[in-house]
C-alpha positions in Angstrom: 64.5 -14.4 9.7 64.4 -15.9 13.2 63.3 -15.5 16.8 65.7 -14.2 19.4 65.4 -14.1 23.2 67.7 -13.9 26.2 68.5 -12.3 29.5 71.3 -10.5 31.3 71.8 -10.9 35.0 74.5 -8.4 36.1 76.9 -10.0 38.5 76.5 -13.5 37.1 74.3 -16.4 37.8 73.9 -20.2 38.0 74.8 -21.8 34.7 71.8 -24.3 34.7 69.3 -21.6 35.7 70.5 -19.1 33.1 70.5 -21.7 30.3 67.1 -23.2 31.3 65.5 -19.7 31.3 66.9 -18.8 27.9 65.8 -22.1 26.4 62.2 -21.6 27.7 62.1 -18.1 26.3 63.4 -19.4 22.9 60.9 -22.2 22.8 58.1 -19.7 23.0 59.3 -18.4 19.6 59.6 -21.8 17.9 57.1 -20.7 15.1 59.6 -18.0 14.1 62.4 -20.5 13.7 61.3 -24.1 13.2 64.6 -25.3 11.6 67.0 -25.2 14.6 67.5 -24.0 18.1 70.6 -22.5 19.6 71.9 -21.5 23.0 74.9 -19.6 24.3 75.5 -18.5 27.9 78.3 -17.1 30.1 77.3 -17.7 33.7 80.2 -15.8 35.0 78.9 -12.5 33.7 75.2 -13.6 33.7 74.3 -13.5 30.1 72.3 -16.1 28.0 71.2 -15.9 24.4 68.6 -18.2 22.8 68.0 -18.4 19.0 65.3 -20.0 16.9 66.4 -20.4 13.2 64.5 -20.1 10.0 67.2 -21.0 7.5 67.3 -18.6 4.6 71.0 -18.0 3.8 73.8 -20.6 4.4 71.7 -23.6 5.4 74.8 -25.3 6.9 76.0 -25.4 10.5 78.2 -22.4 9.6 75.1 -20.2 9.7 73.9 -21.5 13.1 73.4 -19.1 16.0 74.1 -17.6 18.5 77.3 -16.9 16.7 80.7 -15.8 18.0 83.0 -13.5 16.1 86.3 -14.8 14.7 88.2 -12.6 17.2 86.2 -14.0 20.1 85.2 -10.6 21.4 81.5 -10.5 20.2 78.6 -13.0 20.4 75.3 -12.2 18.7 71.8 -13.6 18.4 70.5 -12.0 15.2 67.0 -11.9 13.6 66.7 -10.6 10.0 68.6 -10.3 6.8 71.4 -8.0 5.7 70.9 -7.5 2.0 74.2 -5.8 1.3 76.3 -8.3 3.2 78.3 -9.3 0.1 79.3 -5.7 -0.5 80.3 -5.4 3.2 82.4 -8.5 2.8 84.1 -7.0 -0.2 84.8 -3.8 1.8 86.2 -5.7 4.7 88.4 -7.8 2.4 89.7 -4.6 0.7 90.6 -3.2 4.1 92.4 -6.3 5.1 89.9 -6.7 8.0 88.1 -9.9 6.8 88.5 -13.0 8.9 88.8 -16.5 7.4 85.2 -16.9 6.5 83.6 -20.0 7.9 80.5 -19.8 5.6 78.4 -17.3 3.6 75.9 -16.2 6.2 75.1 -12.5 6.7 75.4 -12.9 10.5 79.1 -13.8 10.1 79.5 -10.7 7.9 77.8 -8.6 10.6 80.1 -9.8 13.3 83.2 -9.0 11.2 81.8 -5.5 10.5 81.3 -4.8 14.2 84.8 -6.0 15.0 86.3 -3.7 12.4 84.1 -0.6 12.4 82.3 -0.7 15.8 78.6 -1.2 16.5 77.3 2.2 15.6 79.4 2.6 12.5 78.5 -0.9 11.3 74.8 -0.2 11.9 74.9 2.8 9.6 76.4 0.6 6.8 73.7 -2.1 7.0 70.9 -2.3 4.4 68.5 -4.8 5.8 65.9 -5.7 8.4 67.1 -6.9 11.8 66.9 -6.9 15.5 69.8 -8.3 17.6 71.4 -8.7 20.9 75.2 -8.4 21.0 77.6 -9.2 23.9 80.9 -7.5 24.0 83.1 -9.7 26.2 85.9 -7.1 26.5 83.7 -4.2 27.5 81.2 -6.4 29.3 78.2 -4.6 27.6 75.0 -5.9 26.1 73.7 -4.0 23.1 70.3 -4.3 21.6 69.5 -2.7 18.2 66.7 -2.6 15.6 66.6 -1.7 11.9 65.9 1.7 10.5 62.1 1.4 10.1 61.3 -1.4 12.6 60.7 -4.3 10.3 61.9 -6.7 12.9 60.5 -6.4 16.5 62.4 -6.3 19.8 60.9 -6.0 23.3 62.9 -5.5 26.5 62.6 -4.7 30.2 63.3 -6.0 33.6 61.9 -9.2 35.2 63.0 -9.3 38.8 66.8 -9.0 38.7 67.1 -10.0 35.0 67.1 -7.7 32.0 65.1 -9.7 29.4 64.6 -9.3 25.7 62.8 -11.1 22.9 61.3 -10.9 19.4 57.8 -11.2 20.9 56.2 -10.6 24.3 55.5 -14.3 24.7 59.2 -15.0 25.0 59.4 -12.6 28.0 56.3 -14.2 29.5 58.3 -17.5 29.7 60.6 -15.9 32.3 59.9 -17.3 35.8 59.8 -13.8 37.3 57.2 -12.5 34.8 54.6 -10.6 36.7 53.3 -7.9 34.4 50.9 -5.0 35.2 48.7 -3.8 32.4 49.5 -0.2 31.2 46.3 1.8 31.0 48.0 4.5 29.1 49.1 2.0 26.5 45.6 0.6 26.3 44.2 4.1 25.9 46.6 4.7 22.9 45.6 1.4 21.5 41.9 2.4 21.5 42.9 5.5 19.4 45.1 3.8 16.9 44.3 0.1 16.9 47.9 -0.6 18.0 50.1 0.2 20.9 52.6 2.9 19.7 56.3 2.6 20.5 58.1 2.7 22.8 55.3 1.4 25.0 54.1 -2.2 25.2 50.8 -3.2 26.8 52.7 -4.0 30.0 54.2 -1.5 32.4 58.0 -1.4 32.3 58.3 -3.5 29.1 59.2 -1.5 26.0 59.6 -1.8 22.3 63.0 -0.6 21.1 62.2 2.3 18.6 63.3 1.9 15.0 66.8 3.1 14.1 68.1 3.0 17.7 70.4 1.0 19.9 70.6 0.6 23.6 73.5 -0.7 25.8 73.7 -2.1 29.3 77.0 -2.2 31.2 78.2 -4.8 33.6 77.3 -2.5 36.6 73.8 -1.9 35.4 71.4 -1.6 38.3 68.2 -3.6 38.4 65.4 -1.6 36.8 67.8 0.8 35.1 66.9 1.6 31.5 69.2 3.9 29.6 67.7 6.1 26.8 68.0 4.5 23.4 70.4 6.3 21.1 69.6 7.0 17.4 72.1 5.7 14.9 69.8 6.9 12.0 66.8 9.2 11.8 64.2 9.3 9.0 63.1 12.7 10.3 66.6 14.1 10.0 67.0 12.6 6.6 63.8 14.2 5.4 64.8 17.6 6.7 68.3 17.4 5.1 66.7 16.5 1.8 64.7 19.7 1.5 67.7 21.4 -0.1 68.4 18.5 -2.5 65.0 18.0 -4.2 64.9 16.3 -7.6 62.9 18.6 -9.9 63.2 16.8 -13.3 60.4 14.3 -13.7 62.1 12.1 -16.2 65.1 11.9 -13.9 63.0 11.1 -10.9 61.1 8.3 -12.8 64.4 6.8 -14.0 66.1 7.0 -10.6 63.2 5.4 -8.8 63.2 2.5 -11.3 66.9 2.1 -10.8 67.1 2.2 -7.0 64.0 0.0 -6.5 65.2 -2.5 -9.0 68.6 -2.7 -7.3 66.8 -3.2 -3.9 64.7 -6.0 -5.3 67.7 -7.8 -6.8 69.4 -7.6 -3.3 66.3 -8.8 -1.6 65.9 -11.8 -4.0 69.1 -13.3 -2.6 68.0 -16.5 -0.9 69.0 -20.2 -0.6 65.3 -21.2 -0.3 62.2 -20.7 -2.6 61.1 -17.1 -2.9 57.9 -15.3 -4.2 55.8 -12.2 -3.7 52.4 -11.1 -2.5 50.3 -9.6 -5.3 47.1 -7.7 -4.7 46.9 -6.0 -8.1 47.4 -2.6 -6.5 50.1 -0.1 -7.4 52.7 -1.1 -4.8 52.6 -4.9 -5.1 52.3 -4.7 -8.9 55.3 -2.5 -9.1 57.4 -4.9 -7.0 56.3 -7.9 -9.0 56.8 -6.1 -12.3 60.4 -5.3 -11.4 61.1 -8.7 -10.0 59.9 -10.3 -13.2 61.9 -7.9 -15.3 65.1 -9.1 -13.6 64.6 -12.8 -14.1 63.8 -15.2 -16.9 61.9 -17.5 -14.5 58.3 -16.8 -13.7 58.0 -15.2 -10.3 55.8 -17.0 -7.8 52.9 -14.7 -6.8 50.1 -15.2 -4.3 46.8 -13.6 -3.6 43.5 -14.4 -1.8 40.0 -13.5 -2.9 36.6 -13.0 -1.1 33.1 -13.8 -2.3 32.0 -10.2 -1.4 32.9 -8.2 -4.5 33.5 -4.9 -2.5 36.4 -6.7 -0.7 37.7 -8.9 -3.5 41.0 -7.9 -5.2 41.7 -11.4 -6.6 40.5 -10.6 -10.2 42.7 -7.5 -10.2 45.7 -9.5 -9.1 44.9 -12.2 -11.7 44.9 -9.7 -14.6 48.2 -8.2 -13.5 49.7 -11.7 -13.0 48.5 -12.7 -16.5 50.0 -9.6 -18.1 53.4 -10.1 -16.3 53.3 -13.9 -16.9 54.0 -14.8 -13.3 53.4 -18.2 -11.8 50.3 -17.2 -9.9 48.4 -18.9 -7.1 45.0 -17.8 -5.8 43.0 -18.9 -2.9 39.3 -18.1 -2.8 38.3 -17.6 0.8 34.8 -18.0 2.2 33.6 -16.0 5.2 33.8 -19.0 7.5 37.5 -19.7 6.6 38.4 -16.1 7.3 36.5 -16.1 10.6 38.3 -19.2 11.7 41.4 -17.0 12.1 39.9 -14.9 14.8 40.5 -17.3 17.8 44.2 -17.4 16.8 44.7 -13.6 16.7 45.5 -13.2 20.5 48.2 -15.9 20.2 49.7 -14.4 17.0 49.6 -10.8 18.3 50.5 -11.1 22.0 49.5 -7.5 22.8 46.3 -5.9 21.7 46.2 -5.3 17.9 43.1 -4.5 15.9 44.0 -3.7 12.3 41.4 -6.1 10.8 43.5 -6.7 7.7 45.4 -8.9 10.1 43.0 -11.7 9.0 43.6 -11.6 5.2 47.3 -10.9 5.7 47.6 -14.1 7.8 45.7 -16.1 5.2 47.8 -14.9 2.2 50.9 -15.7 4.3 49.6 -19.2 4.9 49.0 -19.7 1.2 52.5 -18.5 0.3 54.2 -20.7 2.9 52.9 -23.8 1.2 55.1 -22.9 -1.8 57.9 -20.6 -0.7 59.9 -19.6 2.4 60.4 -15.9 1.5 57.9 -13.4 0.1 58.4 -9.8 -1.0 55.7 -7.3 -0.4 54.7 -3.9 -1.5 54.4 -2.4 2.0 55.7 1.1 2.7 54.9 2.5 -0.8 52.1 4.5 0.7 54.1 6.0 3.5 57.1 6.9 1.4 55.3 8.1 -1.8 52.0 9.5 -0.6 49.4 6.8 -1.2 46.8 7.1 1.5 43.6 9.1 1.1 44.7 11.4 3.9 47.8 12.3 1.8 45.6 13.0 -1.3 43.1 15.2 0.5 45.0 16.3 3.6 46.5 19.5 2.1 43.2 20.5 0.6 41.4 19.9 3.9 44.0 21.8 5.7 43.8 24.8 3.4 40.0 24.9 2.7 38.4 23.4 5.7 40.5 24.5 8.7 40.3 28.1 7.5 36.5 28.1 7.9 34.9 29.5 11.1 34.7 27.0 13.9 30.9 27.3 14.2 30.5 26.4 10.5 32.7 23.4 10.8 30.9 22.2 13.9 27.5 22.5 12.1 28.7 20.5 9.1 30.2 17.9 11.4 26.9 17.5 13.2 25.0 17.1 9.9 27.5 14.5 8.7 27.3 12.6 12.0 23.6 12.5 11.6 23.8 10.6 8.3 23.7 6.8 8.3 26.6 5.3 6.3 24.5 2.8 4.4 22.7 5.3 2.1 26.0 7.1 1.4 27.6 3.8 0.4 24.7 3.0 -1.9 24.9 6.4 -3.6 28.7 6.0 -4.0 28.2 2.6 -5.6 25.8 4.0 -8.1 27.9 7.1 -8.9 31.4 5.4 -9.1 31.0 3.9 -12.6 30.3 7.4 -14.1 32.9 9.3 -12.0 36.4 10.1 -13.1 38.8 7.4 -11.7 40.5 9.9 -9.4 37.2 10.8 -7.7 35.9 7.3 -7.1 35.6 6.4 -3.5 35.0 2.9 -2.0 33.1 2.7 1.3 32.1 6.4 1.1 30.1 6.2 4.3 33.2 5.5 6.4 35.0 8.4 4.6 32.1 10.8 5.4 32.3 9.7 9.1 36.0 10.4 9.1 35.4 13.9 7.6 32.9 14.6 10.3 35.5 13.7 13.0 38.2 16.1 11.7 36.2 19.2 11.3 37.0 20.2 14.8 40.7 20.1 14.2 42.7 23.2 15.1 45.9 22.5 13.1 47.4 20.2 10.5 48.8 17.9 13.2 45.4 17.8 14.9 43.7 16.9 11.7 46.3 14.2 10.9 45.9 12.7 14.3 42.1 12.6 13.9 42.4 11.1 10.5 44.4 8.3 12.0 42.1 7.8 15.0 39.6 5.0 15.4 38.6 6.4 18.8 38.9 10.2 18.9 38.4 10.4 22.6 39.9 7.2 24.0 40.2 8.6 27.5 36.4 8.4 27.7 36.5 4.7 26.7 39.2 3.4 29.0 38.5 3.9 32.7 41.2 6.1 34.2 42.9 6.2 30.8 45.2 9.0 29.7 47.4 8.7 26.6 51.2 8.7 27.0 53.5 10.5 24.6 54.9 8.2 21.9 58.3 8.0 20.2 56.9 9.2 16.9 55.4 12.3 18.4 58.7 13.2 20.1 60.5 12.7 16.8 58.0 15.1 15.1 58.5 17.7 17.8 62.2 17.8 17.3 62.1 18.6 13.6 64.8 21.1 12.8 62.8 22.8 10.0 59.2 23.2 8.8 57.9 20.8 6.2 55.2 20.9 3.5 51.9 19.4 4.7 52.3 16.2 2.6 55.9 15.8 3.8 54.8 16.2 7.4 52.0 13.6 7.0 54.1 11.0 5.2 56.9 11.4 7.8 54.4 10.9 10.6 53.0 7.8 8.9 56.5 6.4 8.4 57.5 7.0 12.1 54.3 5.7 13.6 51.7 3.8 11.5 54.3 2.0 9.3 56.3 0.6 12.2 53.6 -0.1 14.8 50.8 -1.2 12.5 51.9 -2.3 9.0 55.2 -3.9 9.7 54.0 -5.3 13.1 51.0 -6.9 11.3 53.0 -8.5 8.5 55.8 -9.7 10.8 53.4 -11.5 13.1 51.0 -12.8 10.4 53.9 -14.3 8.4 56.1 -15.5 11.2 53.2 -17.4 12.7 53.5 -19.7 9.7 57.3 -19.4 9.5 57.3 -17.2 6.4 59.9 -14.5 5.9 58.7 -11.3 4.4 60.8 -8.6 2.8 60.0 -4.9 1.9 62.0 -3.5 -1.0 60.5 0.0 -0.6 62.4 0.2 2.8 65.8 -0.3 1.2 67.9 2.7 2.5 68.6 3.9 -1.1 64.9 3.9 -1.9 63.9 5.6 1.4 66.6 8.3 1.0 65.5 8.8 -2.6 61.8 9.2 -1.6 62.5 12.2 0.7 64.1 14.1 -2.2 60.9 13.9 -4.2 58.7 17.0 -4.0 55.0 16.7 -3.0 53.9 17.5 -6.6 55.5 14.2 -7.8 53.8 12.2 -5.1 50.2 13.5 -5.2 48.8 14.8 -8.4 45.3 15.3 -9.9 43.6 13.7 -7.0 45.8 10.6 -7.0 48.6 9.4 -4.7 51.9 7.8 -5.6 52.2 9.6 -9.0 55.9 8.7 -9.3 55.5 5.0 -8.5 52.7 4.8 -11.1 55.0 6.2 -13.8 57.4 3.4 -13.2 54.6 0.8 -13.1 53.1 2.0 -16.4 56.3 1.0 -18.1 55.4 -2.6 -17.4 51.6 -2.8 -16.8 48.9 -0.8 -18.7 47.3 1.8 -16.5 43.8 0.4 -17.0 44.8 -2.8 -15.1 45.8 -0.9 -12.0 44.0 2.4 -11.9 41.1 2.1 -9.4 40.2 3.5 -6.0 42.4 2.5 -3.1 40.8 -0.1 -0.8 43.4 -1.6 1.5 43.3 -5.3 2.5 40.0 -5.4 4.2 37.1 -7.7 5.3 33.3 -7.1 5.6 33.7 -6.5 9.3 30.5 -4.4 9.8 28.4 -7.1 8.3 30.1 -9.9 10.2 29.5 -8.2 13.5 25.8 -7.8 12.8 25.6 -11.4 11.6 27.7 -14.5 12.4 29.9 -12.7 15.0 27.0 -11.1 16.8 26.9 -13.7 19.6 30.7 -13.7 20.1 30.8 -9.9 20.3 27.9 -9.8 22.7 29.6 -12.2 25.1 32.9 -10.3 25.0 31.2 -6.9 25.5 28.6 -8.0 28.1 28.2 -5.2 30.6 28.7 -7.4 33.6 32.0 -8.7 32.2 33.2 -5.2 31.5 32.3 -3.9 35.0 34.1 -6.8 36.6 37.3 -6.1 34.5 37.2 -2.4 35.3 39.0 -1.4 32.1 36.4 -0.1 29.7 33.3 2.2 30.2 30.4 -0.3 29.9 27.8 2.4 29.0 29.9 3.8 26.1 30.4 0.4 24.7 26.7 -0.6 25.1 25.6 2.6 23.2 27.9 2.0 20.2 27.2 -1.8 20.1 23.4 -1.2 20.0 23.7 1.5 17.4 25.9 -0.7 15.2 23.7 -3.8 15.6 20.6 -1.8 14.7 22.3 -0.4 11.6 22.0 3.2 12.7 25.8 3.7 12.7 28.9 1.9 11.5 31.1 1.4 14.6 32.8 -1.7 13.3 36.4 -0.6 13.6 35.8 0.9 17.1 34.1 -2.2 18.3 36.9 -4.4 16.8 39.4 -2.5 18.9 37.5 -3.4 22.1 36.9 -7.0 20.9 40.6 -7.5 20.2 41.5 -6.1 23.6 39.0 -8.5 25.2 40.2 -11.5 23.2 43.7 -10.6 24.2 42.7 -10.4 27.9 41.2 -13.9 27.6 44.4 -15.3 26.2 46.9 -13.5 28.5 44.8 -12.6 31.5 43.6 -16.0 32.6 40.0 -16.0 31.4 38.4 -18.8 29.4 38.2 -17.5 25.8 34.8 -16.7 24.3 33.8 -19.0 21.4 33.7 -17.7 17.9 30.7 -19.3 16.1 30.4 -21.3 14.0 33.9 -22.5 13.2 37.0 -22.4 15.4 39.4 -25.0 13.9 42.9 -24.3 12.5 42.7 -23.0 8.9 44.5 -24.7 6.1 44.7 -23.5 2.5 42.7 -25.7 0.1 
């Protein structure tokens, strides 16, 4: 895993200027690749690539980048890993198309694959996570591409007369012609979802390349011209095609999931540096670790963090699973001050507004792991592929039983629920949970009741899903002059060639949107900020293409999600160690905002400051802030959206950052 950046100046340019610009862009990504820096340029055609290397495979100079193909036609700057590159090498050798290998890096394999099969055909053969820029010297074209689910980021756009690209926006900001304009539509979408959905970025004219796509720029490209990205693979099309190839035998499905996931884990454990795994004690991470441990005689290195607040602490659950599996387990107990010390770093780590508050514990567990390993496997994407979120469990029932009721009745119930304070609901839930069946236990029930109130006005399954995913259900009233733009995921959903079952439709929407723009974005930035590579076995192509063949009844059953994944896990871990309500990786945000973060929040959300900026509606923010601080409502996640936008503006908009009391130093694991 690395950092890539570069530029293309059609018509050519000064050698020194091109190289200097690419170097500065690469230096902005030094955290992604602290082991080495590389540069390649061709001033005659106006292209320059920069590369920052985090050495994982082939630690020798033979793995250095940017790299040129053996035939001399292609040059690439590549970020990521190709897990099946040894199989690709074997196929190239069998076809008589293999060059004389210089080393054993997957980048060299990729270049040989492109030279033999072509870019698009090679992309369809890759099993991995990646983003790259490829120069074709014969055709004089620049191609950018991104992996199937968007594990690795890639931004691009025009800065003056240069087409620029990079792993993070901070690389583009190093270009001398960088003069961005904030995109209010993107900010409005951010307020709804807590992230900026692809293909937009927070800046006008700068875009994220959507997952599973490639885009090419020819030598005669006009300044400002942006071709439409082309799909080389589509999860939506894959799911539609799988409707006629469902696996109906439960024993077969359990066995096949165990087989394909184990194979993916074996491929992803290929590394020339120390490797481990995140372990929360939940279904997904426990399954990954269990299968890792089953495939090695050496104890797997596992990592978790814990909090003093019991409602947010998963460390004891992880400890029990680690003990049962006999992993080499490391735990870091975090106090509130240590967690809050991460907050001033967030705008630098996430260089566009991002407000999934699990960004804080994710960064901390990445810090812990990096002290011991360079690569960590995670259980991410299990929820999206196998139906693990609460909205997956209850969505079909809500769709059938709630949306069929008269609108006036739903409006009345919604009003009643909105009138309830979340605290007494949480208290009743904590009292009732110990005597409730496991499938009916709910953590943070007050927040769930508020979410139910918000969806009662939905007119369709898609409306309901959107509201279930919304932090701000009316962001146009929050952002002045704000209107949401259509995202890539929405356009993918609209072009579905066949109807899908409600659960299939929701999991697909999550995979296209929330997974790429929130989960994978969060983990990439949190881990790469400390130069840790993360890998996601659930997103192996064989696992993902298997998941769409599983009927909804094997995903959600008896009020629980991920039924099929659980059956695999139960072969290795007793169900009593892992069966509990889903919580996510969260922090006591509501309490912090009313307590130690109160002054910081008040400074960032001061009405005078907001009026001067002209971005947010001061009255709307003041109302919610006052209600939250008084304990009448829980607006923590909504307020966190605004606070993260304000912190980002301080970092990237020229203001002096507000101080987070009482600690603001760099955090180090004990």
